[in-house]
N, CA, C and O atoms as a Maestro MAE file, in Angstrom:
{
 s_m_m2io_version
 :::
 2.0.0
}

f_m_ct {
 s_m_title
 :::
 protein
 m_atom[264] {
  # First column is atom index #
  i_m_mmod_type
  r_m_x_coord
  r_m_y_coord
  r_m_z_coord
  i_m_residue_number
  s_m_chain_name
  s_m_pdb_residue_name
  s_m_pdb_atom_name
  i_m_atomic_number
  :::
  1 25 -25.330 -33.583 29.215 1 A "MET " " N  " 7
  2 3 -26.026 -34.108 28.073 1 A "MET " " CA " 6
  3 2 -27.230 -34.908 28.578 1 A "MET " " C  " 6
  4 15 -27.091 -35.764 29.452 1 A "MET " " O  " 8
  5 25 -28.390 -34.628 28.030 2 A "SER " " N  " 7
  6 3 -29.589 -35.345 28.454 2 A "SER " " CA " 6
  7 2 -30.063 -36.275 27.338 2 A "SER " " C  " 6
  8 15 -29.867 -36.010 26.152 2 A "SER " " O  " 8
  9 25 -30.681 -37.353 27.754 3 A "LYS " " N  " 7
  10 3 -31.210 -38.318 26.805 3 A "LYS " " CA " 6
  11 2 -32.711 -38.117 26.669 3 A "LYS " " C  " 6
  12 15 -33.380 -37.691 27.610 3 A "LYS " " O  " 8
  13 25 -33.228 -38.424 25.498 4 A "LYS " " N  " 7
  14 3 -34.674 -38.374 25.307 4 A "LYS " " CA " 6
  15 2 -35.287 -39.572 26.002 4 A "LYS " " C  " 6
  16 15 -34.745 -40.677 25.958 4 A "LYS " " O  " 8
  17 25 -36.400 -39.350 26.631 5 A "ARG " " N  " 7
  18 3 -37.061 -40.422 27.374 5 A "ARG " " CA " 6
  19 2 -38.371 -40.797 26.708 5 A "ARG " " C  " 6
  20 15 -38.985 -39.988 26.013 5 A "ARG " " O  " 8
  21 25 -38.787 -42.021 26.926 6 A "GLY " " N  " 7
  22 3 -40.078 -42.469 26.441 6 A "GLY " " CA " 6
  23 2 -40.071 -42.865 24.979 6 A "GLY " " C  " 6
  24 15 -39.038 -42.881 24.310 6 A "GLY " " O  " 8
  25 25 -41.254 -43.181 24.517 7 A "LYS " " N  " 7
  26 3 -41.436 -43.606 23.137 7 A "LYS " " CA " 6
  27 2 -41.615 -42.388 22.233 7 A "LYS " " C  " 6
  28 15 -42.108 -41.353 22.680 7 A "LYS " " O  " 8
  29 25 -41.220 -42.505 20.972 8 A "PRO " " N  " 7
  30 3 -41.467 -41.398 20.050 8 A "PRO " " CA " 6
  31 2 -42.971 -41.209 19.850 8 A "PRO " " C  " 6
  32 15 -43.733 -42.176 19.854 8 A "PRO " " O  " 8
  33 25 -43.382 -39.975 19.678 9 A "VAL " " N  " 7
  34 3 -44.793 -39.655 19.525 9 A "VAL " " CA " 6
  35 2 -45.185 -39.752 18.056 9 A "VAL " " C  " 6
  36 15 -44.510 -39.202 17.187 9 A "VAL " " O  " 8
  37 25 -46.269 -40.447 17.790 10 A "THR " " N  " 7
  38 3 -46.814 -40.506 16.436 10 A "THR " " CA " 6
  39 2 -48.198 -39.887 16.478 10 A "THR " " C  " 6
  40 15 -49.034 -40.275 17.294 10 A "THR " " O  " 8
  41 25 -48.439 -38.940 15.613 11 A "HIS " " N  " 7
  42 3 -49.721 -38.252 15.589 11 A "HIS " " CA " 6
  43 2 -50.628 -38.874 14.546 11 A "HIS " " C  " 6
  44 15 -50.220 -39.088 13.404 11 A "HIS " " O  " 8
  45 25 -51.863 -39.165 14.942 12 A "PRO " " N  " 7
  46 3 -52.804 -39.695 13.953 12 A "PRO " " CA " 6
  47 2 -53.265 -38.586 13.011 12 A "PRO " " C  " 6
  48 15 -53.274 -37.412 13.380 12 A "PRO " " O  " 8
  49 25 -53.638 -38.959 11.820 13 A "LYS " " N  " 7
  50 3 -54.140 -37.977 10.860 13 A "LYS " " CA " 6
  51 2 -55.539 -37.535 11.286 13 A "LYS " " C  " 6
  52 15 -56.283 -38.285 11.917 13 A "LYS " " O  " 8
  53 25 -55.873 -36.300 10.926 14 A "VAL " " N  " 7
  54 3 -57.147 -35.697 11.300 14 A "VAL " " CA " 6
  55 2 -57.931 -35.411 10.033 14 A "VAL " " C  " 6
  56 15 -57.366 -34.954 9.039 14 A "VAL " " O  " 8
  57 25 -59.240 -35.680 10.062 15 A "ILE " " N  " 7
  58 3 -60.079 -35.375 8.909 15 A "ILE " " CA " 6
  59 2 -61.153 -34.374 9.326 15 A "ILE " " C  " 6
  60 15 -61.760 -34.492 10.391 15 A "ILE " " O  " 8
  61 25 -61.369 -33.393 8.462 16 A "ASN " " N  " 7
  62 3 -62.429 -32.421 8.661 16 A "ASN " " CA " 6
  63 2 -63.670 -33.011 8.009 16 A "ASN " " C  " 6
  64 15 -63.762 -33.065 6.783 16 A "ASN " " O  " 8
  65 25 -64.614 -33.448 8.811 17 A "ILE " " N  " 7
  66 3 -65.819 -34.116 8.303 17 A "ILE " " CA " 6
  67 2 -66.643 -33.153 7.452 17 A "ILE " " C  " 6
  68 15 -67.268 -33.574 6.479 17 A "ILE " " O  " 8
  69 25 -66.651 -31.892 7.799 18 A "THR " " N  " 7
  70 3 -67.449 -30.899 7.090 18 A "THR " " CA " 6
  71 2 -66.974 -30.691 5.651 18 A "THR " " C  " 6
  72 15 -67.790 -30.617 4.732 18 A "THR " " O  " 8
  73 25 -65.660 -30.597 5.455 19 A "THR " " N  " 7
  74 3 -65.129 -30.339 4.113 19 A "THR " " CA " 6
  75 2 -64.525 -31.574 3.450 19 A "THR " " C  " 6
  76 15 -64.374 -31.603 2.229 19 A "THR " " O  " 8
  77 25 -64.182 -32.584 4.229 20 A "GLY " " N  " 7
  78 3 -63.566 -33.787 3.689 20 A "GLY " " CA " 6
  79 2 -62.058 -33.716 3.568 20 A "GLY " " C  " 6
  80 15 -61.439 -34.660 3.078 20 A "GLY " " O  " 8
  81 25 -61.446 -32.613 4.004 21 A "GLU " " N  " 7
  82 3 -59.992 -32.459 3.909 21 A "GLU " " CA " 6
  83 2 -59.296 -33.256 5.008 21 A "GLU " " C  " 6
  84 15 -59.820 -33.408 6.112 21 A "GLU " " O  " 8
  85 25 -58.100 -33.765 4.684 22 A "THR " " N  " 7
  86 3 -57.304 -34.538 5.635 22 A "THR " " CA " 6
  87 2 -56.044 -33.763 5.984 22 A "THR " " C  " 6
  88 15 -55.432 -33.133 5.123 22 A "THR " " O  " 8
  89 25 -55.662 -33.816 7.257 23 A "TYR " " N  " 7
  90 3 -54.481 -33.098 7.747 23 A "TYR " " CA " 6
  91 2 -53.567 -34.055 8.495 23 A "TYR " " C  " 6
  92 15 -54.026 -35.045 9.065 23 A "TYR " " O  " 8
  93 25 -52.284 -33.761 8.492 24 A "GLU " " N  " 7
  94 3 -51.295 -34.600 9.165 24 A "GLU " " CA " 6
  95 2 -51.299 -34.398 10.676 24 A "GLU " " C  " 6
  96 15 -51.068 -35.345 11.428 24 A "GLU " " O  " 8
  97 25 -51.559 -33.166 11.128 25 A "THR " " N  " 7
  98 3 -51.492 -32.849 12.560 25 A "THR " " CA " 6
  99 2 -52.656 -31.960 12.975 25 A "THR " " C  " 6
  100 15 -53.357 -31.397 12.134 25 A "THR " " O  " 8
  101 25 -52.850 -31.843 14.298 26 A "PHE " " N  " 7
  102 3 -53.863 -30.938 14.843 26 A "PHE " " CA " 6
  103 2 -53.541 -29.498 14.450 26 A "PHE " " C  " 6
  104 15 -54.434 -28.726 14.099 26 A "PHE " " O  " 8
  105 25 -52.266 -29.149 14.511 27 A "LYS " " N  " 7
  106 3 -51.831 -27.782 14.213 27 A "LYS " " CA " 6
  107 2 -52.147 -27.406 12.768 27 A "LYS " " C  " 6
  108 15 -52.625 -26.303 12.499 27 A "LYS " " O  " 8
  109 25 -51.882 -28.315 11.849 28 A "GLU " " N  " 7
  110 3 -52.146 -28.070 10.433 28 A "GLU " " CA " 6
  111 2 -53.644 -27.860 10.189 28 A "GLU " " C  " 6
  112 15 -54.039 -26.983 9.421 28 A "GLU " " O  " 8
  113 25 -54.466 -28.670 10.847 29 A "ALA " " N  " 7
  114 3 -55.919 -28.542 10.712 29 A "ALA " " CA " 6
  115 2 -56.398 -27.213 11.285 29 A "ALA " " C  " 6
  116 15 -57.254 -26.551 10.698 29 A "ALA " " O  " 8
  117 25 -55.849 -26.826 12.424 30 A "ALA " " N  " 7
  118 3 -56.246 -25.576 13.065 30 A "ALA " " CA " 6
  119 2 -55.855 -24.364 12.218 30 A "ALA " " C  " 6
  120 15 -56.629 -23.414 12.099 30 A "ALA " " O  " 8
  121 25 -54.663 -24.396 11.633 31 A "GLU " " N  " 7
  122 3 -54.218 -23.281 10.801 31 A "GLU " " CA " 6
  123 2 -55.093 -23.123 9.556 31 A "GLU " " C  " 6
  124 15 -55.291 -22.008 9.074 31 A "GLU " " O  " 8
  125 25 -55.611 -24.225 9.040 32 A "ALA " " N  " 7
  126 3 -56.442 -24.179 7.843 32 A "ALA " " CA " 6
  127 2 -57.779 -23.474 8.090 32 A "ALA " " C  " 6
  128 15 -58.357 -22.904 7.165 32 A "ALA " " O  " 8
  129 25 -58.272 -23.509 9.336 33 A "ILE " " N  " 7
  130 3 -59.559 -22.879 9.654 33 A "ILE " " CA " 6
  131 2 -59.402 -21.655 10.543 33 A "ILE " " C  " 6
  132 15 -60.393 -21.104 11.021 33 A "ILE " " O  " 8
  133 25 -58.150 -21.220 10.769 34 A "ASN " " N  " 7
  134 3 -57.856 -20.100 11.668 34 A "ASN " " CA " 6
  135 2 -58.380 -20.354 13.076 34 A "ASN " " C  " 6
  136 15 -58.943 -19.467 13.717 34 A "ASN " " O  " 8
  137 25 -58.182 -21.580 13.541 35 A "GLY " " N  " 7
  138 3 -58.582 -21.965 14.892 35 A "GLY " " CA " 6
  139 2 -57.364 -22.327 15.713 35 A "GLY " " C  " 6
  140 15 -56.241 -21.968 15.359 35 A "GLY " " O  " 8
  141 25 -57.580 -23.037 16.810 36 A "CYS " " N  " 7
  142 3 -56.459 -23.454 17.650 36 A "CYS " " CA " 6
  143 2 -56.402 -24.984 17.688 36 A "CYS " " C  " 6
  144 15 -57.421 -25.657 17.533 36 A "CYS " " O  " 8
  145 25 -55.202 -25.520 17.895 37 A "ARG " " N  " 7
  146 3 -55.007 -26.968 17.857 37 A "ARG " " CA " 6
  147 2 -55.731 -27.671 18.990 37 A "ARG " " C  " 6
  148 15 -56.134 -28.824 18.839 37 A "ARG " " O  " 8
  149 25 -55.905 -26.999 20.127 38 A "VAL " " N  " 7
  150 3 -56.603 -27.608 21.264 38 A "VAL " " CA " 6
  151 2 -58.067 -27.861 20.915 38 A "VAL " " C  " 6
  152 15 -58.627 -28.885 21.307 38 A "VAL " " O  " 8
  153 25 -58.685 -26.950 20.190 39 A "GLY " " N  " 7
  154 3 -60.069 -27.135 19.764 39 A "GLY " " CA " 6
  155 2 -60.225 -28.324 18.836 39 A "GLY " " C  " 6
  156 15 -61.192 -29.078 18.944 39 A "GLY " " O  " 8
  157 25 -59.280 -28.497 17.926 40 A "VAL " " N  " 7
  158 3 -59.306 -29.645 17.017 40 A "VAL " " CA " 6
  159 2 -59.087 -30.933 17.812 40 A "VAL " " C  " 6
  160 15 -59.764 -31.934 17.576 40 A "VAL " " O  " 8
  161 25 -58.150 -30.908 18.745 41 A "TYR " " N  " 7
  162 3 -57.868 -32.064 19.605 41 A "TYR " " CA " 6
  163 2 -59.125 -32.473 20.384 41 A "TYR " " C  " 6
  164 15 -59.451 -33.656 20.473 41 A "TYR " " O  " 8
  165 25 -59.807 -31.505 20.933 42 A "ARG " " N  " 7
  166 3 -61.015 -31.796 21.720 42 A "ARG " " CA " 6
  167 2 -62.112 -32.408 20.865 42 A "ARG " " C  " 6
  168 15 -62.839 -33.287 21.330 42 A "ARG " " O  " 8
  169 25 -62.243 -31.963 19.633 43 A "CYS " " N  " 7
  170 3 -63.234 -32.555 18.727 43 A "CYS " " CA " 6
  171 2 -62.894 -34.012 18.420 43 A "CYS " " C  " 6
  172 15 -63.768 -34.878 18.428 43 A "CYS " " O  " 8
  173 25 -61.632 -34.268 18.153 44 A "CYS " " N  " 7
  174 3 -61.209 -35.628 17.816 44 A "CYS " " CA " 6
  175 2 -61.396 -36.583 18.984 44 A "CYS " " C  " 6
  176 15 -61.648 -37.770 18.780 44 A "CYS " " O  " 8
  177 25 -61.277 -36.080 20.199 45 A "ASN " " N  " 7
  178 3 -61.421 -36.919 21.383 45 A "ASN " " CA " 6
  179 2 -62.817 -36.840 21.998 45 A "ASN " " C  " 6
  180 15 -63.015 -37.245 23.143 45 A "ASN " " O  " 8
  181 25 -63.782 -36.323 21.240 46 A "ASN " " N  " 7
  182 3 -65.191 -36.252 21.645 46 A "ASN " " CA " 6
  183 2 -65.417 -35.468 22.936 46 A "ASN " " C  " 6
  184 15 -66.331 -35.779 23.699 46 A "ASN " " O  " 8
  185 25 -64.594 -34.459 23.180 47 A "ILE " " N  " 7
  186 3 -64.798 -33.587 24.327 47 A "ILE " " CA " 6
  187 2 -65.749 -32.455 23.939 47 A "ILE " " C  " 6
  188 15 -66.553 -32.005 24.757 47 A "ILE " " O  " 8
  189 25 -65.655 -31.998 22.694 48 A "GLN " " N  " 7
  190 3 -66.606 -31.031 22.164 48 A "GLN " " CA " 6
  191 2 -67.020 -31.467 20.771 48 A "GLN " " C  " 6
  192 15 -66.325 -32.252 20.125 48 A "GLN " " O  " 8
  193 25 -68.157 -30.957 20.309 49 A "ARG " " N  " 7
  194 3 -68.723 -31.438 19.053 49 A "ARG " " CA " 6
  195 2 -68.119 -30.785 17.814 49 A "ARG " " C  " 6
  196 15 -67.930 -31.455 16.799 49 A "ARG " " O  " 8
  197 25 -67.815 -29.497 17.877 50 A "HIS " " N  " 7
  198 3 -67.276 -28.806 16.716 50 A "HIS " " CA " 6
  199 2 -66.370 -27.673 17.149 50 A "HIS " " C  " 6
  200 15 -66.401 -27.239 18.301 50 A "HIS " " O  " 8
  201 25 -65.559 -27.198 16.210 51 A "HIS " " N  " 7
  202 3 -64.641 -26.088 16.456 51 A "HIS " " CA " 6
  203 2 -64.723 -25.163 15.251 51 A "HIS " " C  " 6
  204 15 -64.459 -25.588 14.126 51 A "HIS " " O  " 8
  205 25 -65.084 -23.907 15.474 52 A "HIS " " N  " 7
  206 3 -65.275 -22.928 14.399 52 A "HIS " " CA " 6
  207 2 -66.232 -23.463 13.332 52 A "HIS " " C  " 6
  208 15 -66.007 -23.284 12.135 52 A "HIS " " O  " 8
  209 25 -67.292 -24.115 13.778 53 A "ASN " " N  " 7
  210 3 -68.334 -24.685 12.911 53 A "ASN " " CA " 6
  211 2 -67.837 -25.808 12.006 53 A "ASN " " C  " 6
  212 15 -68.456 -26.080 10.978 53 A "ASN " " O  " 8
  213 25 -66.745 -26.458 12.360 54 A "TYR " " N  " 7
  214 3 -66.235 -27.625 11.637 54 A "TYR " " CA " 6
  215 2 -66.207 -28.814 12.579 54 A "TYR " " C  " 6
  216 15 -65.989 -28.656 13.781 54 A "TYR " " O  " 8
  217 25 -66.427 -29.999 12.040 55 A "ILE " " N  " 7
  218 3 -66.384 -31.232 12.822 55 A "ILE " " CA " 6
  219 2 -65.123 -31.989 12.440 55 A "ILE " " C  " 6
  220 15 -64.867 -32.214 11.257 55 A "ILE " " O  " 8
  221 25 -64.334 -32.383 13.430 56 A "PHE " " N  " 7
  222 3 -63.088 -33.104 13.204 56 A "PHE " " CA " 6
  223 2 -63.142 -34.477 13.864 56 A "PHE " " C  " 6
  224 15 -63.737 -34.654 14.926 56 A "PHE " " O  " 8
  225 25 -62.506 -35.439 13.210 57 A "LYS " " N  " 7
  226 3 -62.364 -36.799 13.746 57 A "LYS " " CA " 6
  227 2 -60.992 -37.323 13.352 57 A "LYS " " C  " 6
  228 15 -60.348 -36.793 12.447 57 A "LYS " " O  " 8
  229 25 -60.550 -38.378 14.045 58 A "PHE " " N  " 7
  230 3 -59.330 -39.054 13.621 58 A "PHE " " CA " 6
  231 2 -59.640 -39.790 12.327 58 A "PHE " " C  " 6
  232 15 -60.720 -40.364 12.184 58 A "PHE " " O  " 8
  233 25 -58.709 -39.779 11.385 59 A "LYS " " N  " 7
  234 3 -58.930 -40.468 10.115 59 A "LYS " " CA " 6
  235 2 -59.001 -41.973 10.336 59 A "LYS " " C  " 6
  236 15 -59.836 -42.658 9.746 59 A "LYS " " O  " 8
  237 25 -58.120 -42.480 11.190 60 A "GLU " " N  " 7
  238 3 -58.115 -43.898 11.511 60 A "GLU " " CA " 6
  239 2 -58.255 -44.026 13.012 60 A "GLU " " C  " 6
  240 15 -57.777 -43.172 13.759 60 A "GLU " " O  " 8
  241 25 -58.895 -45.068 13.451 61 A "GLU " " N  " 7
  242 3 -59.012 -45.302 14.883 61 A "GLU " " CA " 6
  243 2 -57.649 -45.553 15.474 61 A "GLU " " C  " 6
  244 15 -56.843 -46.287 14.901 61 A "GLU " " O  " 8
  245 25 -57.385 -44.950 16.616 62 A "ARG " " N  " 7
  246 3 -56.095 -45.142 17.277 62 A "ARG " " CA " 6
  247 2 -56.078 -46.494 17.983 62 A "ARG " " C  " 6
  248 15 -57.082 -46.920 18.555 62 A "ARG " " O  " 8
  249 25 -54.944 -47.151 17.938 63 A "ILE " " N  " 7
  250 3 -54.791 -48.445 18.586 63 A "ILE " " CA " 6
  251 2 -54.067 -48.220 19.901 63 A "ILE " " C  " 6
  252 15 -52.983 -47.637 19.931 63 A "ILE " " O  " 8
  253 25 -54.668 -48.683 20.987 64 A "VAL " " N  " 7
  254 3 -54.066 -48.519 22.297 64 A "VAL " " CA " 6
  255 2 -53.457 -49.844 22.707 64 A "VAL " " C  " 6
  256 15 -54.150 -50.859 22.778 64 A "VAL " " O  " 8
  257 25 -52.154 -49.834 22.979 65 A "ASN " " N  " 7
  258 3 -51.479 -51.064 23.412 65 A "ASN " " CA " 6
  259 2 -51.722 -51.275 24.898 65 A "ASN " " C  " 6
  260 15 -51.536 -50.365 25.706 65 A "ASN " " O  " 8
  261 25 -52.133 -52.470 25.244 66 A "GLU " " N  " 7
  262 3 -52.387 -52.784 26.653 66 A "GLU " " CA " 6
  263 2 -51.331 -53.715 27.186 66 A "GLU " " C  " 6
  264 15 -51.376 -54.093 28.357 66 A "GLU " " O  " 8
  :::
 }
 m_bond[263] {
  # First column is bond index #
  i_m_from
  i_m_to
  i_m_order
  :::
  1 1 2 1
  2 2 3 1
  3 3 4 2
  4 3 5 1
  5 5 6 1
  6 6 7 1
  7 7 8 2
  8 7 9 1
  9 9 10 1
  10 10 11 1
  11 11 12 2
  12 11 13 1
  13 13 14 1
  14 14 15 1
  15 15 16 2
  16 15 17 1
  17 17 18 1
  18 18 19 1
  19 19 20 2
  20 19 21 1
  21 21 22 1
  22 22 23 1
  23 23 24 2
  24 23 25 1
  25 25 26 1
  26 26 27 1
  27 27 28 2
  28 27 29 1
  29 29 30 1
  30 30 31 1
  31 31 32 2
  32 31 33 1
  33 33 34 1
  34 34 35 1
  35 35 36 2
  36 35 37 1
  37 37 38 1
  38 38 39 1
  39 39 40 2
  40 39 41 1
  41 41 42 1
  42 42 43 1
  43 43 44 2
  44 43 45 1
  45 45 46 1
  46 46 47 1
  47 47 48 2
  48 47 49 1
  49 49 50 1
  50 50 51 1
  51 51 52 2
  52 51 53 1
  53 53 54 1
  54 54 55 1
  55 55 56 2
  56 55 57 1
  57 57 58 1
  58 58 59 1
  59 59 60 2
  60 59 61 1
  61 61 62 1
  62 62 63 1
  63 63 64 2
  64 63 65 1
  65 65 66 1
  66 66 67 1
  67 67 68 2
  68 67 69 1
  69 69 70 1
  70 70 71 1
  71 71 72 2
  72 71 73 1
  73 73 74 1
  74 74 75 1
  75 75 76 2
  76 75 77 1
  77 77 78 1
  78 78 79 1
  79 79 80 2
  80 79 81 1
  81 81 82 1
  82 82 83 1
  83 83 84 2
  84 83 85 1
  85 85 86 1
  86 86 87 1
  87 87 88 2
  88 87 89 1
  89 89 90 1
  90 90 91 1
  91 91 92 2
  92 91 93 1
  93 93 94 1
  94 94 95 1
  95 95 96 2
  96 95 97 1
  97 97 98 1
  98 98 99 1
  99 99 100 2
  100 99 101 1
  101 101 102 1
  102 102 103 1
  103 103 104 2
  104 103 105 1
  105 105 106 1
  106 106 107 1
  107 107 108 2
  108 107 109 1
  109 109 110 1
  110 110 111 1
  111 111 112 2
  112 111 113 1
  113 113 114 1
  114 114 115 1
  115 115 116 2
  116 115 117 1
  117 117 118 1
  118 118 119 1
  119 119 120 2
  120 119 121 1
  121 121 122 1
  122 122 123 1
  123 123 124 2
  124 123 125 1
  125 125 126 1
  126 126 127 1
  127 127 128 2
  128 127 129 1
  129 129 130 1
  130 130 131 1
  131 131 132 2
  132 131 133 1
  133 133 134 1
  134 134 135 1
  135 135 136 2
  136 135 137 1
  137 137 138 1
  138 138 139 1
  139 139 140 2
  140 139 141 1
  141 141 142 1
  142 142 143 1
  143 143 144 2
  144 143 145 1
  145 145 146 1
  146 146 147 1
  147 147 148 2
  148 147 149 1
  149 149 150 1
  150 150 151 1
  151 151 152 2
  152 151 153 1
  153 153 154 1
  154 154 155 1
  155 155 156 2
  156 155 157 1
  157 157 158 1
  158 158 159 1
  159 159 160 2
  160 159 161 1
  161 161 162 1
  162 162 163 1
  163 163 164 2
  164 163 165 1
  165 165 166 1
  166 166 167 1
  167 167 168 2
  168 167 169 1
  169 169 170 1
  170 170 171 1
  171 171 172 2
  172 171 173 1
  173 173 174 1
  174 174 175 1
  175 175 176 2
  176 175 177 1
  177 177 178 1
  178 178 179 1
  179 179 180 2
  180 179 181 1
  181 181 182 1
  182 182 183 1
  183 183 184 2
  184 183 185 1
  185 185 186 1
  186 186 187 1
  187 187 188 2
  188 187 189 1
  189 189 190 1
  190 190 191 1
  191 191 192 2
  192 191 193 1
  193 193 194 1
  194 194 195 1
  195 195 196 2
  196 195 197 1
  197 197 198 1
  198 198 199 1
  199 199 200 2
  200 199 201 1
  201 201 202 1
  202 202 203 1
  203 203 204 2
  204 203 205 1
  205 205 206 1
  206 206 207 1
  207 207 208 2
  208 207 209 1
  209 209 210 1
  210 210 211 1
  211 211 212 2
  212 211 213 1
  213 213 214 1
  214 214 215 1
  215 215 216 2
  216 215 217 1
  217 217 218 1
  218 218 219 1
  219 219 220 2
  220 219 221 1
  221 221 222 1
  222 222 223 1
  223 223 224 2
  224 223 225 1
  225 225 226 1
  226 226 227 1
  227 227 228 2
  228 227 229 1
  229 229 230 1
  230 230 231 1
  231 231 232 2
  232 231 233 1
  233 233 234 1
  234 234 235 1
  235 235 236 2
  236 235 237 1
  237 237 238 1
  238 238 239 1
  239 239 240 2
  240 239 241 1
  241 241 242 1
  242 242 243 1
  243 243 244 2
  244 243 245 1
  245 245 246 1
  246 246 247 1
  247 247 248 2
  248 247 249 1
  249 249 250 1
  250 250 251 1
  251 251 252 2
  252 251 253 1
  253 253 254 1
  254 254 255 1
  255 255 256 2
  256 255 257 1
  257 257 258 1
  258 258 259 1
  259 259 260 2
  260 259 261 1
  261 261 262 1
  262 262 263 1
  263 263 264 2
  :::
 }
}
């Protein structure tokens, strides 16, 4: 029997700046535009500017505990 390790993961909400729609997860946003979740993730983290001609950002700024 194995135990789960680490803290539970909480995903920030994602907003499609182009259309104004809000999504619960990267996967949900990607499925809505027939894209991939990695592309949405990269947009939210400012690695790339757009994915399938849509711009994505985190709905709320993520808080990093130090």
